[in-house]
C-alpha positions in Angstrom: 100.6 75.1 110.8 101.4 72.4 113.3 101.6 69.7 110.6 103.9 72.0 108.7 106.4 72.3 111.7 106.0 68.6 112.4 106.9 67.6 108.8 109.8 70.2 108.7 111.1 68.9 111.9 110.9 65.3 110.6 112.9 66.3 107.5 115.5 68.2 109.6 115.8 65.1 111.9 116.3 62.8 108.8 119.0 65.3 107.6 120.7 65.3 110.9 120.7 61.4 111.0 121.9 61.1 107.4 124.7 63.7 107.5 125.3 67.0 105.9 127.6 68.5 103.3 128.3 72.0 102.2 125.2 72.2 100.0 127.0 72.6 96.7 125.7 69.4 95.2 123.0 70.2 92.8 120.1 68.1 91.5 119.0 70.8 89.1 118.8 70.1 85.3 122.1 70.0 83.7 121.2 70.2 79.9 118.4 72.2 78.6 119.2 72.9 75.1 118.8 70.6 72.0 121.9 69.5 70.4 122.5 67.5 67.1 123.4 64.6 69.4 120.1 64.4 71.3 116.8 65.8 72.4 116.2 68.9 74.5 115.8 68.2 78.2 113.0 70.0 80.1 114.4 72.4 82.7 112.6 73.0 85.9 111.0 76.4 86.3 110.8 78.3 89.5 111.4 75.5 92.0 114.2 75.9 94.5 116.0 72.9 95.9 118.1 72.8 99.1 120.1 69.5 99.8 119.8 69.0 103.7 122.1 66.0 103.8 123.4 63.0 102.1 125.4 60.0 103.5 126.3 56.4 102.5 125.1 53.5 104.5 127.1 50.2 104.2 128.0 47.1 106.1 131.8 46.7 106.6 131.2 43.0 107.2 128.9 42.1 104.4 128.7 43.0 100.7 124.9 43.6 101.2 123.7 46.4 103.3 120.4 45.4 105.0 118.0 46.7 107.6 115.0 44.7 108.8 112.5 45.7 111.5 109.4 43.9 112.5 107.1 45.3 115.1 103.8 43.5 115.6 102.1 43.5 112.2 104.3 46.2 110.8 107.3 45.0 108.7 110.0 47.1 106.9 113.0 46.0 105.0 115.8 47.7 103.0 118.5 45.9 101.2 121.1 47.4 98.9 124.3 46.0 97.3 126.9 47.1 98.0 125.7 50.2 99.8 123.1 52.9 99.8 123.1 56.6 99.7 120.2 58.4 101.6 119.8 62.0 100.7 117.3 64.5 102.0 116.2 67.6 100.2 113.7 70.5 100.6 112.1 71.8 97.5 109.9 74.9 97.3 107.6 75.4 94.5 106.0 78.8 93.9 102.6 78.8 92.2 103.0 77.8 88.5 106.5 76.2 88.9 107.5 72.7 88.0 110.4 70.3 88.2 110.8 69.6 84.5 110.7 66.0 83.2 113.2 63.8 85.1 113.9 60.5 86.6 116.0 59.1 89.5 118.5 56.1 90.1 116.3 54.8 92.9 113.1 55.4 94.7 112.2 58.8 96.0 109.7 59.4 99.0 108.0 62.8 98.6 106.3 64.4 101.5 104.0 67.4 100.6 104.6 69.5 103.7 102.5 72.5 102.7 100.5 73.4 99.5 99.3 71.2 96.7 101.4 69.3 94.2 100.4 67.5 91.0 102.4 64.7 89.6 102.4 63.3 86.0 104.0 60.1 84.7 105.6 59.7 81.2 104.2 56.1 80.8 100.6 57.3 81.3 99.1 57.9 77.7 96.2 59.8 79.2 98.4 62.2 81.4 96.2 61.7 84.4 97.1 64.1 87.3 98.0 62.6 90.8 97.2 65.4 93.3 98.8 65.4 96.8 98.0 68.0 99.5 99.9 68.9 102.7 100.4 65.8 104.9 100.1 63.5 102.0 102.9 61.6 100.3 103.9 60.5 96.8 106.3 57.6 96.1 108.3 57.9 92.9 110.0 54.6 92.0 112.3 56.6 89.7 112.3 54.2 86.8 110.6 56.4 84.2 110.3 60.1 83.4 107.8 62.2 85.5 107.2 65.9 86.5 106.0 67.6 89.6 103.9 70.7 89.1 102.5 73.3 91.4 99.2 74.1 89.6 97.6 75.8 92.6 97.7 79.6 93.5 99.7 79.0 96.6 103.3 78.1 97.4 104.2 74.4 98.1 107.0 72.8 100.1 108.2 69.2 99.7 110.6 67.3 101.8 112.1 64.6 99.5 114.1 61.5 100.6 116.2 59.7 97.9 117.5 56.2 98.0 120.3 55.9 95.5 123.5 54.0 94.5 126.6 55.6 96.2 127.6 58.8 94.6 124.9 58.7 91.9 123.2 61.9 90.6 120.0 62.3 92.4 118.2 63.6 89.3 118.4 62.3 85.7 117.0 64.9 83.2 114.6 63.5 80.6 113.1 64.9 77.5 109.4 65.8 77.4 107.7 62.4 76.5 104.9 64.2 74.7 102.0 62.5 76.5 100.8 65.7 78.3 99.5 68.9 76.7 102.1 71.1 78.5 
């Protein structure tokens, strides 16, 4: 319970730092039916997303936004041109729910706050599951299709932080790649 509260507070602090909007922006699937022009996209099933905040970071004096921090042996660096949107979202996954196949315009940092989540990648021909439990994280680079599934019998909660080009959609729907049996 303490870990759940700490992770939720962390997400809320991130949201406060990165700004808020009116919550009307959706990252839900936009196209779920096959058309003569293209493949059917896989809609999520049962998950509920809440955008906690989104803001654009830029350097008014440089065409490259950069942040670098070195503390002892720990080094971190973020660089974006011309700017960087940071968005924070809470996603609840009831048992049996999933995100649908999708990608992102940039990296996504996923914290499993409670429950158990299973992630699958479209480029894995064997469809090997990557399982993460409460207190663990999953880094999604965003450059290929993937799906998040709650295959457990209990609810799960993720706090997700997106790094994206300014104004870009946070989610890009993708067709089922056919490498997994579901």
